[in-house]
C-alpha positions in Angstrom: 0.7 21.8 25.5 0.4 20.1 28.8 1.9 20.8 32.2 1.9 18.3 35.0 0.6 19.3 38.5 1.2 16.4 40.8 -0.1 13.4 38.8 -2.5 15.6 36.7 -2.1 17.1 33.3 -3.4 20.5 32.2 -4.6 21.5 28.8 -5.2 24.9 27.1 -5.3 26.8 23.8 -7.0 30.0 22.6 -10.0 30.6 20.4 -9.6 32.3 17.0 -11.5 35.6 16.6 -13.9 34.1 14.0 -15.3 31.7 16.6 -15.7 34.2 19.4 -19.4 34.5 18.7 -19.8 30.8 19.5 -18.9 31.6 23.2 -21.5 34.0 24.6 -20.9 35.9 27.9 -20.9 33.9 31.1 -24.3 33.6 32.7 -24.9 35.2 36.0 -25.3 32.0 38.0 -23.7 30.2 40.9 -25.1 26.9 39.8 -22.2 24.7 38.8 -24.5 22.2 37.1 -26.0 24.9 34.9 -22.6 26.1 33.8 -21.4 22.7 32.9 -24.7 21.9 31.1 -24.4 25.1 29.0 -20.7 24.4 28.2 -21.6 20.8 27.2 -24.1 22.2 24.6 -21.4 24.5 23.3 -18.9 21.6 23.1 -21.3 19.8 20.8 -21.9 22.9 18.7 -18.2 23.5 18.2 -17.7 19.8 17.5 -20.1 20.1 14.6 -18.3 23.1 13.2 -15.0 21.2 13.3 -16.4 17.9 11.9 -17.8 19.7 8.8 -14.2 20.7 7.9 -12.6 17.5 9.1 -10.1 17.1 6.3 -8.7 20.6 6.2 -5.6 21.1 8.4 -6.3 24.8 8.9 -9.8 24.1 10.1 -8.6 21.3 12.3 -6.3 23.7 14.0 -9.2 26.1 14.5 -11.3 23.2 15.8 -8.8 22.4 18.5 -8.3 26.1 19.4 -12.1 26.4 19.7 -12.5 23.3 21.9 -9.7 24.4 24.2 -11.1 28.0 24.5 -14.2 26.4 26.0 -11.9 24.8 28.5 -10.6 28.2 29.4 -14.1 29.5 29.8 -14.9 26.6 32.2 -11.8 27.5 34.2 -12.8 31.2 34.5 -16.4 30.4 35.5 -15.3 27.8 38.1 -12.8 30.2 39.5 -15.5 32.8 39.9 -17.8 30.4 41.6 -15.0 29.4 44.0 -14.5 33.1 44.9 -18.1 33.6 45.5 -18.3 30.6 47.8 -15.3 31.4 49.9 -13.3 34.6 50.0 -10.6 33.1 52.2 -9.7 30.7 49.4 -9.0 33.5 46.9 -5.2 33.3 47.3 -5.1 29.6 47.6 -3.8 27.3 44.9 -6.5 26.9 42.1 -8.7 23.9 42.5 -9.1 21.3 39.8 -12.5 20.4 38.5 -13.5 17.4 36.6 -15.6 17.8 33.5 -16.8 14.9 31.4 -17.2 15.9 27.7 -19.9 14.3 25.6 -17.6 14.1 22.6 -14.7 12.4 24.3 -14.6 8.9 25.7 -12.0 9.8 28.3 -12.1 12.2 31.3 -10.2 15.5 30.8 -9.1 17.6 33.8 -8.9 21.3 33.2 -7.0 23.5 35.6 -6.4 27.3 36.0 -4.9 29.0 32.9 -2.1 30.3 35.0 -0.8 26.7 35.5 -0.7 26.0 31.7 2.3 26.0 29.4 3.2 25.1 25.9 4.9 22.1 24.3 7.5 23.0 21.6 5.8 26.3 21.2 2.5 24.8 20.2 -0.6 24.4 22.3 -1.7 20.8 22.9 -4.9 19.1 23.8 -4.5 15.5 24.8 -6.1 12.7 26.7 -4.5 11.9 30.1 -4.2 8.2 29.4 -3.2 7.5 25.8 -2.5 3.8 26.3 -0.1 1.7 24.2 -1.9 2.3 20.8 -3.6 5.7 21.2 -4.1 6.3 17.4 -5.6 2.8 17.0 -7.9 3.4 19.9 -9.1 6.8 18.7 -10.0 5.2 15.4 -11.8 2.4 17.1 -13.8 4.7 19.4 -14.3 7.3 16.7 -12.6 9.8 19.0 -11.9 12.6 16.5 -10.5 15.2 18.8 -7.9 12.7 20.2 -7.2 11.4 16.7 -6.6 14.8 15.2 -4.4 15.8 18.1 -2.2 12.7 17.7 -1.8 13.4 14.0 -0.9 17.0 14.6 1.7 15.9 17.2 3.2 13.7 14.4 2.3 10.4 15.9 3.8 7.5 14.0 1.0 6.4 11.6 3.1 3.4 10.5 2.9 1.8 14.0 1.3 -1.7 14.2 -0.7 -3.0 17.1 -0.3 -6.5 18.5 -2.3 -7.9 15.6 -0.1 -6.3 13.0 -2.8 -3.8 12.1 -2.0 -0.1 11.4 -4.6 2.5 12.3 -5.5 2.4 8.6 -6.3 -1.3 8.8 -8.8 -0.6 11.7 -10.4 2.4 9.9 -10.9 0.2 6.8 -12.3 -2.7 8.8 -14.8 -0.4 10.5 -15.6 1.8 7.4 -14.4 5.0 9.1 -14.2 7.1 5.9 -13.2 10.4 7.7 -10.4 8.7 9.6 -9.2 6.9 6.4 -9.0 10.1 4.5 -6.9 11.8 7.2 -4.6 8.8 7.6 -4.0 8.8 3.8 -3.3 12.5 4.0 -0.6 11.7 6.5 0.7 9.0 4.1 -0.1 5.9 6.2 1.4 3.0 4.2 -1.2 1.0 2.3 1.0 -2.0 1.5 1.6 -3.0 5.1 0.3 -6.5 5.9 -1.0 -7.6 9.2 -0.3 -10.9 11.0 -3.0 -12.6 8.7 -1.3 -11.2 5.6 -3.9 -8.6 4.6 -3.5 -5.0 3.7 -5.8 -2.1 4.6 -6.9 -2.2 0.9 -8.0 -5.8 1.3 -10.0 -4.9 4.4 -11.6 -2.0 2.6 -12.7 -4.3 -0.2 -14.1 -6.7 2.4 -16.1 -3.8 3.9 -17.5 -3.1 0.4 -17.6 0.7 0.2 -16.6 1.7 -3.3 -15.8 5.3 -2.3 -13.4 4.1 0.4 -11.8 1.6 -2.0 -11.3 4.2 -4.7 -9.8 6.6 -2.2 -7.2 4.0 -1.0 -6.5 2.8 -4.6 -5.7 6.3 -5.6 -3.3 6.8 -2.7 -1.8 3.4 -3.3 -0.9 4.4 -6.8 0.7 7.6 -5.5 2.6 5.7 -2.8 3.8 3.2 -5.5 5.0 6.1 -7.6 6.8 7.7 -4.7 8.4 4.4 -3.7 9.5 3.9 -7.3 11.0 7.4 -7.5 13.0 6.7 -4.3 14.3 3.4 -5.7 15.3 5.3 -8.9 17.3 7.8 -6.9 19.0 5.1 -4.9 20.1 3.2 -7.9 22.3 6.1 -9.2 25.3 5.4 -6.9 25.1 1.7 -7.8 25.1 2.4 -11.5 28.1 4.7 -11.1 30.1 1.7 -9.7 29.0 -0.8 -12.5 30.9 -0.8 -15.8 28.8 -0.6 -19.0 27.4 -4.0 -20.0 25.2 -6.0 -22.3 22.9 -8.8 -21.0 20.3 -11.2 -22.4 17.5 -12.9 -20.6 15.3 -15.6 -22.0 11.8 -16.2 -20.5 9.9 -19.4 -21.2 6.5 -19.8 -19.6 5.2 -23.2 -18.6 2.2 -24.9 -17.0 1.5 -28.3 -15.6 -1.8 -28.4 -17.6 -1.1 -31.2 -20.2 -0.5 -29.9 -23.8 -0.8 -26.2 -22.9 2.9 -25.2 -22.3 3.5 -25.5 -26.1 1.2 -22.6 -26.7 2.4 -20.3 -23.9 4.7 -17.4 -24.8 8.4 -16.9 -24.5 10.4 -13.7 -24.5 13.9 -12.5 -25.2 15.0 -9.4 -23.3 18.1 -7.4 -24.1 19.5 -5.1 -21.4 22.1 -2.4 -22.2 23.7 -0.2 -19.6 25.6 3.0 -20.5 26.7 5.4 -17.9 23.6 6.2 -15.8 21.2 5.0 -18.4 19.6 1.6 -19.0 17.7 0.3 -22.0 15.7 -2.9 -22.1 14.1 -4.3 -25.3 11.6 -7.2 -25.2 9.1 -8.9 -27.5 6.3 -9.7 -25.0 4.1 -6.7 -24.6 2.1 -8.3 -21.8 1.1 -11.6 -20.3 -1.9 -12.2 -18.0 -1.0 -15.5 -16.1 -4.5 -15.9 -14.7 -6.4 -15.7 -18.0 -3.6 -17.2 -20.3 -3.8 -14.0 -22.3 -0.7 -12.4 -23.9 0.2 -9.9 -26.6 3.3 -9.7 -28.8 5.0 -6.5 -29.6 8.3 -4.6 -29.6 8.5 -2.7 -26.3 11.5 -0.7 -24.9 12.1 0.7 -21.5 14.4 3.6 -21.0 15.8 4.6 -17.7 17.7 8.0 -17.6 19.6 8.6 -14.4 20.9 12.0 -15.7 17.6 13.7 -16.0 16.7 16.5 -13.5 15.3 16.8 -10.9 14.6 13.0 -10.8 15.5 10.0 -12.9 12.9 9.2 -15.5 11.4 5.9 -16.8 9.9 5.8 -20.2 8.0 3.0 -22.1 8.2 3.0 -25.9 6.0 1.1 -28.4 8.4 0.7 -31.3 5.6 -0.6 -33.6 3.1 2.2 -33.2 5.9 4.7 -32.5 4.7 6.4 -29.3 6.1 6.6 -25.8 4.7 7.1 -22.3 6.4 8.3 -19.1 5.8 6.2 -16.0 4.1 8.9 -14.0 1.5 8.8 -11.3 -0.1 12.0 -12.6 -0.7 10.5 -16.0 -2.5 7.6 -14.5 -4.6 9.7 -12.2 -5.8 11.8 -15.1 -7.1 8.7 -16.9 -9.9 8.4 -14.3 -9.4 4.7 -14.1 -9.4 4.3 -10.3 -13.1 4.0 -9.9 -13.2 1.2 -12.4 -10.3 -0.5 -10.6 -12.1 -0.1 -7.3 -15.3 -1.5 -8.7 -13.5 -4.5 -10.2 -11.8 -5.2 -6.8 -15.2 -5.2 -5.0 -16.7 -7.6 -7.5 -13.9 -10.2 -7.3 -12.1 -12.3 -4.7 -9.5 -10.8 -2.5 -6.4 -12.9 -3.2 -2.9 -12.9 -1.7 -0.1 -15.3 -2.5 3.3 -15.3 -0.8 6.4 -17.4 -1.3 8.1 -18.7 1.8 11.9 -18.7 1.6 12.7 -18.9 5.3 13.3 -22.7 5.3 14.8 -23.1 1.9 17.9 -25.2 1.5 20.0 -26.1 -1.6 21.3 -29.6 -2.5 23.9 -29.9 -5.2 22.9 -32.0 -8.2 25.6 -34.5 -9.3 23.6 -36.0 -12.2 25.1 -34.1 -15.1 23.2 -36.1 -17.7 19.9 -34.4 -16.7 21.1 -30.8 -17.1 23.0 -28.6 -19.6 26.6 -28.2 -18.5 26.6 -24.6 -19.7 24.1 -21.9 -20.1 25.2 -19.8 -23.0 29.0 -19.8 -22.5 28.8 -20.1 -18.7 29.7 -23.3 -16.9 26.8 -24.1 -14.6 26.3 -26.1 -11.3 22.8 -27.2 -10.5 21.1 -27.2 -7.1 17.8 -28.7 -6.0 15.8 -26.1 -4.1 14.1 -27.6 -1.0 11.5 -26.1 1.4 10.0 -23.6 -1.0 6.3 -23.1 -0.4 3.7 -20.8 -2.0 0.8 -20.0 0.2 -2.4 -18.7 -1.5 -5.3 -17.2 0.4 -8.6 -16.1 -0.9 -11.5 -14.1 0.7 -15.0 -13.6 -0.7 -17.2 -12.6 2.2 -17.9 -9.3 0.4 -19.5 -11.0 -2.7 -23.1 -11.6 -3.3 -24.3 -15.1 -4.2 -24.7 -13.9 -7.8 -21.1 -12.6 -7.9 -19.8 -15.8 -6.5 -21.6 -17.8 -9.1 -20.5 -15.4 -11.9 -16.8 -15.6 -10.8 -17.0 -19.4 -10.7 -18.4 -19.4 -14.3 -15.6 -17.1 -15.3 -13.0 -19.7 -14.2 -14.9 -22.4 -16.1 -15.0 -20.3 -19.2 -11.3 -19.5 -18.9 -10.4 -23.2 -18.8 -12.6 -23.8 -21.8 -10.9 -20.9 -23.7 -7.5 -22.5 -23.1 -8.6 -25.5 -25.2 -10.8 -23.8 -27.7 -8.9 -20.6 -28.5 -5.3 -21.1 -27.5 -4.1 -22.3 -30.9 -5.3 -19.1 -32.6 -5.0 -16.1 -30.3 -5.5 -16.3 -26.6 -6.2 -12.6 -26.2 -8.8 -12.5 -29.0 -10.6 -15.6 -27.8 -10.7 -14.2 -24.2 -12.1 -10.9 -25.3 -14.8 -12.4 -27.5 -16.1 -14.4 -24.5 -16.5 -11.3 -22.4 -19.8 -10.5 -24.2 -21.3 -13.6 -22.7 -21.2 -12.4 -19.2 -24.3 -12.6 -17.1 -26.9 -10.2 -18.3 -29.4 -8.1 -16.3 -28.1 -9.1 -12.9 -29.6 -6.8 -10.2 -28.5 -9.2 -7.4 -25.0 -7.9 -7.2 -25.7 -5.5 -4.4 -23.4 -6.1 -1.4 -25.2 -6.7 1.9 -24.5 -3.8 4.4 -22.1 -4.4 7.2 -23.6 -4.8 10.6 -22.5 -2.4 13.3 -19.4 -3.6 15.2 -20.3 -5.3 18.4 -16.7 -5.7 19.6 -15.3 -3.4 22.3 -11.8 -1.9 22.2 -10.9 -3.9 25.3 -12.0 -7.2 23.6 -10.0 -6.3 20.4 -6.8 -5.3 22.1 -7.0 -8.1 24.7 -7.3 -11.0 22.2 -4.4 -13.2 21.2 -2.1 -11.7 18.5 -3.6 -12.2 15.0 -6.8 -13.7 16.6 -9.0 -10.7 17.3 -12.8 -10.9 16.9 -14.3 -10.1 13.6 -15.0 -6.3 13.4 -17.1 -6.3 10.2 -18.2 -9.1 7.9 -17.7 -12.7 9.0 -14.6 -13.7 7.0 -14.9 -16.4 4.4 -11.4 -17.6 3.6 -9.9 -20.4 1.5 -6.2 -21.3 1.8 -4.0 -23.4 -0.4 -0.4 -24.4 0.4 1.7 -25.5 -2.6 5.1 -27.1 -2.2 7.3 -26.0 -5.0 10.0 -28.3 -6.4 12.5 -26.5 -8.6 16.1 -26.4 -9.6 18.5 -23.5 -9.9 21.7 -23.2 -12.0 24.5 -21.2 -10.6 27.7 -20.0 -12.4 30.8 -18.4 -11.1 31.8 -17.2 -14.6 29.1 -14.5 -15.0 30.9 -11.6 -13.4 27.9 -9.4 -12.4 27.4 -9.5 -8.6 23.9 -10.6 -7.7 23.3 -7.6 -5.3 24.1 -5.2 -8.2 21.7 -7.0 -10.5 18.9 -6.8 -7.8 19.4 -3.0 -7.9 18.9 -3.0 -11.7 15.7 -5.1 -11.3 14.4 -2.3 -9.1 14.2 -0.1 -12.2 12.2 -2.8 -14.0 9.6 -3.0 -11.2 6.6 -2.2 -13.5 7.1 -5.6 -15.1 5.3 -8.2 -13.0 7.6 -11.1 -13.9 10.7 -9.0 -13.0 9.3 -8.4 -9.6 9.0 -12.2 -9.2 12.5 -12.6 -10.4 13.8 -10.1 -7.9 12.0 -11.7 -5.0 13.6 -15.1 -5.8 17.2 -14.1 -6.4 17.1 -11.6 -3.4 17.3 -14.6 -1.0 20.5 -16.2 0.0 21.7 -18.3 -3.0 24.7 -20.6 -3.5 27.9 -19.0 -4.7 27.8 -17.5 -8.2 25.1 -15.9 -10.4 21.8 -17.6 -11.1 22.0 -18.2 -14.8 19.0 -20.5 -14.9 16.0 -20.7 -12.5 12.4 -21.5 -12.4 10.0 -19.0 -10.9 6.5 -19.9 -9.7 4.2 -17.1 -10.9 0.8 -18.6 -9.9 -0.4 -22.1 -9.0 -0.6 -23.2 -12.7 2.1 -21.2 -14.4 5.9 -20.9 -13.9 8.7 -19.2 -15.8 12.1 -20.6 -16.8 14.6 -17.8 -16.9 18.1 -18.1 -18.4 21.0 -15.7 -18.8 22.8 -16.9 -21.9 24.9 -13.7 -22.5 26.7 -11.1 -20.5 29.8 -9.0 -21.0 31.3 -5.7 -19.8 32.6 -2.9 -21.9 35.8 -1.6 -20.4 36.0 2.2 -20.1 39.3 2.0 -22.0 37.4 0.8 -25.1 34.9 2.6 -27.3 31.4 1.9 -26.2 29.4 0.2 -28.9 26.1 1.6 -27.7 25.4 4.9 -29.4 23.8 7.5 -27.2 20.7 7.7 -29.3 19.7 4.2 -28.2 18.9 5.7 -24.8 16.8 8.6 -26.1 13.2 8.7 -27.4 13.3 9.1 -31.2 12.1 12.5 -32.4 9.4 10.9 -34.6 7.7 9.2 -31.6 4.5 10.7 -30.3 3.8 11.2 -26.6 0.8 9.2 -25.4 -0.8 10.6 -22.2 -3.1 7.6 -21.7 -2.5 4.2 -20.1 -2.2 2.0 -23.2 1.4 1.1 -22.5 0.9 0.4 -18.8 -2.1 -1.8 -19.7 0.3 -4.1 -21.5 2.2 -4.9 -18.4 
């Protein structure tokens, strides 16, 4: 709570009974300095009590109550001193005293309890001058009281500062583990990118604390799951408006490396939609573009929009006859987050983005170069101009041994392409893992030096150009101009925006995410029945849609209901084997 008196704000709450012993009786003294000195010592003692339970909301509330009770004690003692000094001022308006607290960076003015009120029925303790980005500033200055108070007042944790950083970005850059834990508790988004294109997780990897990285990776998985569940719920109204249909997609992976495209995989996906259910069957169980590693199989994905309380998504392995639900809880029980965090810290931080803002389409008139039809759909072709892929890589967190090891890994990967690709890429790649550098004790990350930048220097710098807060950044950028062609047909009747909604269901598949990103931009009229998708710098995918047809509700649906259910003889698999194939 706060109540303004003139231009001043007043703050007050009460102390829980279990902390009463922390506030002994007022000393018999008229010395204002002694009173303030004693109260300063008690502030520090109470701060220690609160900090030890920093992540518990109930203890945080007690912490604030306790801190503000000390403010009440100061008021009472100052009032008593004023009465002793001058009886004629006893009925005058209470004076305001200034008291600088050792655990706050800002000055707090505390007035008489009779001039205090409440805010929305709650007692509030705030800084008088919050500034434009108070949550960011409290993280930067390690001001825990102000930070907790802002969170308890439901401050917007998604807010970005002028550099595009959330408070979580700053906490990760500075290695503030307590602040990170609290921001994650309040669901601060991890996937938000700043003006330089980096996420809070990227900054945490750069800082190099495995505990922090694991904490963020765990929350990221939960946020991904929550986001996916929200998308599943939103697709239900769209499915209700779409007639039942059958669709085929063909994937053909290519690379500019001479002679290698012949050995890369292809896939044929069949998608069936019945009511609020979707089934997709495919023959490619997984493809790692970076390592040229893939695995064949017979995988099915089942989406059931009728299940309660939320739609479900299930992966089935039709060869080994087991299934797995796409569920955050399952993954968290696997205990794989520590390994994932460790792997991140030992490798480059990479980020690639496809720029579509300046894309234009030019109609191809040379029919001899292209198929006139894709499947049974007459197709018009367009040259896509202005598409760029920007790839950025950071490695300031790596030791010299790790940099050397990662470089050797890339050399070995290229060698494997030529030596093992004809037999089995996956097997060849796995066998080489045993040759990794042995007995390396030089992989320890150098500790981060204390931040020498002030808040004023940080917030006063040009947008996206703030001083380095932790390790000096080592960055490598690569800009690739992509030349591609897209085939559009007006004869495939499925609206593109409806297909994008369906792709949301298939989000766990990496290549479908890429497909969604590409067709979600403004395309020429029709449906994209053929397009080339850049996956990484060396690999692209040719996607075609040779077949599509609706089933009218007036006719019998050829898709039996059992196709959209897990067979009874399939066993439930609680582990991550299916997800590892993606």
